[in-house]
C-alpha positions in Angstrom: 0.0 0.0 0.0 1.3 3.4 -0.9 2.9 5.4 1.9 0.7 8.3 3.0 -2.7 9.4 1.7 -4.5 8.0 -1.3 -6.7 9.7 -3.9 -10.5 9.5 -3.8 -11.3 6.0 -5.2 -14.6 7.0 -7.0 -13.0 10.0 -8.7 -10.0 7.9 -9.9 -12.2 5.1 -11.1 -14.3 7.5 -13.1 -11.2 9.1 -14.7 -9.8 5.7 -15.6 -13.2 4.6 -17.1 -13.3 7.8 -19.2 -9.8 7.2 -20.5 -10.5 3.5 -21.3 -13.6 4.6 -23.2 -11.9 7.4 -25.1 -8.6 5.7 -25.9 -9.3 1.9 -26.4 -6.5 1.6 -28.9 -4.0 2.4 -26.0 -5.4 -0.1 -23.6 -3.0 -3.1 -23.3 -4.5 -6.5 -24.0 -7.3 -5.3 -26.2 -7.7 -7.3 -29.4 -8.4 -5.6 -32.7 -12.1 -5.6 -33.3 -13.0 -6.4 -29.7 -16.2 -5.3 -28.1 -16.1 -1.8 -26.6 -14.4 -1.9 -23.2 -16.2 -1.2 -19.9 -14.6 -0.8 -16.5 -16.2 -3.4 -14.3 -14.2 -2.5 -11.1 -11.2 -0.6 -9.8 -9.4 -1.6 -6.6 -6.2 -0.5 -4.9 -3.4 -3.1 -5.0 -1.6 -4.4 -1.9 2.0 -3.5 -1.6 4.0 -0.8 -3.4 5.1 2.0 -1.1 6.3 4.5 -3.7 3.3 4.6 -6.0 -0.5 4.4 -5.8 -1.4 1.2 -7.8 -4.8 0.3 -9.1 -6.1 -2.9 -10.5 -8.7 -2.3 -13.2 -11.2 -5.1 -14.1 -12.3 -4.8 -17.7 -14.7 -7.7 -17.6 -14.8 -11.2 -19.1 -12.4 -11.8 -22.0 -9.9 -9.1 -21.0 -7.0 -9.8 -18.5 -7.4 -6.3 -17.0 -4.9 -3.5 -16.6 -2.7 -2.0 -13.8 -2.6 1.7 -13.4 0.2 3.4 -11.4 -0.1 6.9 -10.2 2.4 9.2 -8.5 1.7 9.3 -4.8 0.2 12.3 -3.2 3.1 12.4 -0.8 6.1 11.7 -2.9 8.9 9.2 -2.1 11.0 10.8 -4.8 11.3 14.4 -5.9 10.4 13.7 -9.6 7.8 11.3 -11.0 8.4 11.0 -14.7 6.6 7.8 -15.7 7.7 7.7 -19.3 11.2 6.2 -18.5 9.5 3.4 -16.6 7.4 2.6 -19.6 10.4 2.8 -21.9 12.3 0.3 -19.7 9.5 -2.1 -19.4 8.9 -2.2 -23.1 12.7 -2.5 -23.8 13.3 -5.4 -21.4 10.2 -7.2 -22.6 11.3 -6.9 -26.2 14.6 -8.5 -25.2 13.0 -11.5 -23.6 12.8 -10.4 -20.0 9.1 -10.7 -19.0 7.7 -7.4 -18.0 4.2 -6.0 -18.1 4.2 -4.7 -21.6 3.2 -2.8 -23.6 3.4 -0.1 -20.9 1.8 3.2 -21.8 2.6 6.5 -20.1 -0.4 8.9 -20.2 0.8 12.5 -19.7 -2.5 14.3 -20.1 -3.9 15.2 -16.6 -7.5 15.6 -17.8 -8.4 12.1 -16.9 -7.5 11.8 -13.2 -5.6 15.0 -12.5 -2.1 13.6 -13.0 0.0 11.5 -15.4 -0.3 7.8 -15.0 1.2 4.5 -16.2 -0.9 1.7 -17.7 0.2 -1.9 -18.2 -1.3 -5.4 -18.5 -2.3 -7.2 -15.4 0.0 -10.2 -15.2 -1.5 -13.0 -13.0 0.6 -15.2 -10.7 2.1 -15.3 -7.2 3.8 -12.2 -5.9 6.0 -12.7 -2.8 5.7 -10.1 -0.1 8.2 -7.3 0.6 9.9 -9.2 3.4 10.6 -12.8 2.4 11.5 -13.9 5.9 7.9 -13.2 7.0 6.0 -13.8 3.8 3.3 -16.4 3.8 3.9 -17.3 0.2 7.6 -18.0 0.8 6.8 -19.8 4.0 4.4 -22.1 2.0 7.2 -23.3 -0.3 9.4 -26.2 0.4 13.3 -25.9 0.4 13.6 -26.8 -3.3 10.9 -24.3 -4.3 12.6 -21.6 -2.3 15.9 -22.3 -3.9 14.2 -22.2 -7.4 12.7 -18.8 -6.5 16.0 -17.3 -5.4 17.9 -18.7 -8.4 15.2 -17.4 -10.7 15.6 -13.9 -9.2 19.4 -14.0 -9.8 19.0 -15.3 -13.3 16.5 -12.5 -13.9 19.0 -9.9 -12.8 21.5 -11.3 -15.2 19.0 -11.2 -18.0 18.1 -7.5 -17.2 21.8 -6.7 -17.3 22.1 -8.3 -20.8 19.5 -5.9 -22.3 21.2 -3.7 -24.9 20.4 -0.3 -23.4 22.1 1.7 -26.0 20.1 0.2 -28.9 16.9 1.1 -27.0 18.4 4.5 -26.2 17.6 4.1 -22.5 20.6 6.3 -21.6 18.5 9.2 -22.9 15.8 8.7 -20.3 17.6 7.0 -17.4 20.3 8.4 -15.0 23.8 7.0 -15.1 26.3 5.8 -16.1 29.1 6.0 -13.5 29.3 5.5 -9.7 30.1 9.2 -9.4 26.8 10.0 -11.1 25.0 7.7 -8.7 26.7 9.2 -5.7 25.7 12.7 -6.8 22.2 11.6 -7.4 21.8 9.9 -4.0 23.5 12.7 -2.2 20.9 15.1 -3.6 18.1 12.7 -2.7 19.3 12.3 0.9 19.4 16.1 1.2 15.9 16.4 -0.3 14.3 13.5 1.5 15.8 14.5 4.9 14.7 18.1 4.4 18.3 19.3 5.0 18.6 17.2 8.2 19.7 13.7 7.1 20.1 10.9 9.7 23.7 11.0 11.0 24.3 7.4 9.8 23.3 8.5 6.2 25.7 11.4 6.3 28.6 9.4 7.6 28.0 6.5 5.2 27.7 8.8 2.2 31.0 10.5 3.1 32.6 7.0 3.4 31.3 6.0 0.0 32.8 9.1 -1.6 36.2 8.5 0.1 36.4 4.9 -0.9 34.5 5.0 -4.2 35.9 2.5 -6.8 34.7 4.7 -9.6 38.1 4.9 -11.3 38.4 1.1 -11.4 36.1 0.4 -14.3 36.6 -2.9 -16.2 38.4 -2.2 -19.5 36.0 -2.0 -22.4 38.5 -1.4 -25.2 36.8 1.7 -26.5 37.8 4.3 -23.9 34.2 4.9 -22.8 34.0 4.9 -19.0 30.3 3.9 -19.3 31.0 1.0 -21.6 31.0 -1.6 -18.8 27.7 -0.2 -17.5 24.5 -2.2 -17.7 20.8 -1.6 -17.4 20.0 -1.7 -13.7 16.7 -3.0 -12.3 17.2 -0.9 -9.2 14.9 -2.7 -6.7 16.1 -6.4 -6.9 14.0 -8.5 -4.5 11.6 -11.4 -4.7 8.6 -9.2 -4.0 9.1 -7.5 -7.4 8.5 -10.8 -9.3 5.4 -12.5 -10.5 5.9 -16.2 -10.6 3.9 -19.3 -11.7 3.3 -22.4 -9.7 6.8 -23.7 -10.5 8.5 -20.5 -9.5 9.2 -19.5 -13.1 9.2 -15.7 -13.6 6.3 -14.4 -15.6 6.8 -10.7 -14.9 9.4 -8.4 -13.4 7.8 -5.4 -11.6 8.7 -2.0 -10.2 11.2 -0.1 -12.4 11.1 3.2 -10.4 14.9 2.9 -9.6 16.0 1.8 -13.0 19.3 3.4 -14.1 22.5 2.7 -16.0 25.5 1.7 -14.0 27.8 -1.0 -12.8 26.1 -4.4 -12.4 27.3 -4.6 -8.8 24.7 -1.9 -7.8 21.9 -4.4 -8.3 23.7 -7.3 -6.6 24.7 -5.0 -3.7 21.1 -4.1 -3.2 20.0 -7.7 -3.0 22.9 -8.8 -0.8 22.6 -5.7 1.4 19.0 -6.3 2.1 19.8 -9.9 3.0 22.5 -8.6 5.4 20.0 -6.2 7.0 17.4 -8.9 7.6 20.0 -11.1 9.2 21.2 -8.3 11.4 17.8 -7.2 12.5 16.2 -10.6 13.0 19.0 -13.0 13.4 18.1 -15.2 10.4 17.7 -15.4 6.7 15.2 -17.4 4.6 15.9 -21.1 4.9 16.3 -22.6 1.4 17.5 -19.4 -0.3 21.1 -19.4 -1.6 23.9 -18.3 0.6 25.8 -15.1 -0.2 28.6 -17.1 -1.9 26.1 -19.3 -3.8 24.1 -16.2 -4.9 27.3 -14.5 -6.2 28.3 -17.7 -8.1 24.8 -18.1 -9.6 24.8 -14.6 -10.9 28.4 -14.7 -12.2 27.7 -18.0 -14.1 24.5 -16.7 -15.5 25.8 -13.3 -16.5 29.3 -14.4 -17.6 31.1 -11.8 -15.6 33.0 -11.4 -12.3 31.6 -9.1 -9.6 33.9 -6.7 -8.0 33.9 -4.4 -4.9 30.7 -6.0 -3.5 31.5 -4.8 0.1 31.4 -1.2 -1.1 28.3 -1.8 -3.1 26.4 -3.4 -0.2 27.2 -0.3 1.9 26.0 2.0 -0.9 22.9 0.0 -1.3 22.1 0.2 2.4 22.5 4.0 2.1 19.9 4.0 -0.6 17.5 1.7 1.3 17.8 3.7 4.5 17.3 7.0 2.7 14.1 5.8 1.1 12.9 4.2 4.4 13.6 7.5 6.2 11.5 9.4 3.7 8.6 7.0 4.3 8.9 7.5 8.0 8.9 11.3 7.6 5.7 11.0 5.4 4.0 8.9 8.1 5.3 11.0 11.0 6.9 8.1 12.7 8.2 9.0 16.2 10.9 6.3 15.9 12.5 7.9 12.8 15.6 9.2 14.6 16.2 5.8 16.2 15.8 3.8 13.0 17.6 0.5 13.5 18.5 0.4 9.8 21.1 3.1 10.6 22.8 0.9 13.1 22.9 -1.9 10.5 24.3 0.4 7.8 27.2 1.4 10.1 27.8 -2.2 11.1 28.1 -3.2 7.4 30.3 -0.2 6.7 32.7 -1.1 9.6 33.0 -4.7 8.4 33.5 -3.7 4.7 36.8 -4.5 3.1 37.6 -1.8 0.6 38.6 -3.2 -2.7 36.7 -6.5 -2.2 
């Protein structure tokens, strides 16, 4: 559920219905010559903290659509939905299952703001915290291992998408670690309203001092961004839709997509695993170990990961910054004592620079 307030459900449903009626040729999943579409129901989706997400029922014979709206209380300072549509369409065209075609509607006449429309892909969606998720808990050890391996294989497949041929560098931020540090430094300042958590300030300063930005794998063409890949940005099981055999049928949530080193995505996944272990003293039984996960990705992607300790710290900076923003939105009295800050500094102090 989106963090903070939501829009009036009836007004949004009316606007979506008017758009569907006026622009049937843009509605994903509509066959040529099909009967006129009618909205049979609109409901808010569970999950999704950074966007307001609606499930739209278009009646029998149509799979339905998903509509994503910028939140009333923003997690991020800018909400340009067109890049998300471009990424979803690009990865789907390259064989990575994503809800496509995705359509960015910029005209505010329908519901008062831009919105993103995509097909509704059916399947199982793990929760945001695998350790406590009923779906993950219902799986046996082999199925959990399949789910985790499928996640890592999906990351490798995303990284293989030829972002230059899809001109994604024209709509996404990147392509170096220094670009990313500048971007997240600005975010921490914005999200923290000029008063960032001390742990964030200290960790960002450490990331700048120890940044491996000058140690880019040789590409042979002198381009410092040549080793960069398309980054999913929010790598976790909860952003997958899977079938009964834990095969991925859709990859969700491209808000944090960017161009950069592949280690940024792996650092995010491994950093979140470290945080769960540090906070709760355990990880998901049946998931791959850290070493196994690294090996699985490297074998699938055909590349060797570098500087993962640094990237885990930087990932935890990003995660804490977003979490802190959500706590500010909700007015949490525990914001200043956020235990994620302690975990971040613990990971920083154990990091081996250069590894």
